[in-house]
C-alpha positions, 0 to 999 in steps of 0.5 A: 517711451523709455519704459516701453522700450525697457519692457520690450527688451526684457520680454525679448530676452525671455523669448530668446531664453525660451522662458514661457513662464516669464509673464507668470510672476508668482504662478509657481507659488500659486500653483503649489499652494493650490495643489498642496505640495512641492514637487521636488526632483531628486537623484535616483538614489544617492546615499546622504543626498537623496534616497529612500529608506526601507520604508520608502521615506526620502532623506538626505542633504538635497531632500532637506532643501525640499523639506525646508521649502515645504516647511516655509510655504506650508508650515509642514515639511512633509508636504513634498512629493519626490520625482527621482531623476537621472542626470539626463532627465533632470533639466527637462523635468524642471523646464517642462514644469514636471517638478517645481524645484530640482535638488539633485547634486547639480553643479552650478555652471555658467551654461546651465545658469544662463543657457537653459532658462534656469536659476541656481538658488544657492549652494548647499554643498561645495564639491569637486570631482575625484576618482575611486579605484580598487586598492588592488589597482595599486595606484595612489594618485590620479596621475598614475591612471594613464591608459585606464578605463574610466566609468562615467555617468552620462549627462554630467559635467564629469565628462568634460572635466575628465577630458580636460584633466587627462589632456592637461596631464598628457594621459590617455584613457578609455571612457565608458558611460552609463545613464545612472550612478548605480550602473557606473558604480556596479561596473567598477565593482565588476571590473569592467572599468579601472576607475569611477570618476564623479563628484567626491561626495558621490564617490563616498556615497557609492562606495558604501553601496559596494559589497566590500567598501574597504577595498576601494579608495578615493584618490587625493586629487580634486580636479574641478569646482563643483558647487552643488545646489537647488535649481528653479526655472527662470521667470518667477522671482517670487519662487526663486526667492523662497527657495533661496531664502529657505536654504539661507535660513538654515545656514543663518540659523547654524551661525546664530546657534539656533537648532531644532531643539532650541528654536521655539525658545529662541523665537520668544526672545528679542535679545539678539536682533539677528535672531529676532529678525530671522525668527519673526519676532521683529520685522515683516520679513516673511511678508516680503517673501509671501510667507508666514511670519514663522517661516524660518522657525518651521524650517529649523524646527522640522528640518534643522539648521544647515549643520544639523542637516549636514551631520545627520546625512553626510557628516562624520557621524553618518555612513559617509563620514565626510568632514565639513571642510569647504562646507563649514561656516565662513567663520569656521574656515569654510565657504558656507555664508548666507546674507542676513535677514534684515 
């Protein structure tokens, strides 16, 4: 009787959340394997995170999460199809099953994690909201923006953060909202607003798309916590685990010194138990995830470890030139930390 009551309570919780797929544990992976690819929701064009090059090939830090999942499931990081989504479209696309995973510079918040029938699988970029202004405006601090007209992307956490910050500092502003990040960036460039506000990573990405990037500066204030990461629907723990551990594999690989260049050689050795377990030389940890034994090998070989992905897409050697900062590994002064494979 106790077990029956427990089951009814769980099903009732699922109904309240509107999670129609609750009883379909494992259905996502089954469907993905049947169709032969992962459908990934990404941004509608954000350099460094998810964008298409001149040949139509998608790349970026968020894209690499999707590629890592495909490498884990299929042994082939190219088995991904991409759905560019605006901020307003993204959650509906995931909830409806249009995409299997949302990897689109999306902030992990309590309401999104508990009220939308979604689960955040981890954090692939620790960020915070900031302000981009033209240098000719003559301001060096966000506290000098009293009376400013501010461009904002609709459907984001940006709007509430902006309101909170200006109210707390007794400042007034006029908001102008746009559906896409490109529209808001073009508006600040055209002078329709004084300031563009968004996650700092997005500000750096949008700045390089402007006609004269050097005329714009990101102000020093960071006014919010914006942990960005991949999202899946609630109700399928199997798929949630695969996405989560695909990201964790990249972080653990960097910590262990495993790179795309040496992963195949490292996979042959059992000298370091942590390396051996991650790369499948010891244990059956892939089996636990319903993945091949070499799932982590394929991720690192085809996509790289977290550090490789960061530097290639947004790091100091990229166009964005972003320092690791909070996104350094935990043992190098940052917040990136992954549970161990064991």
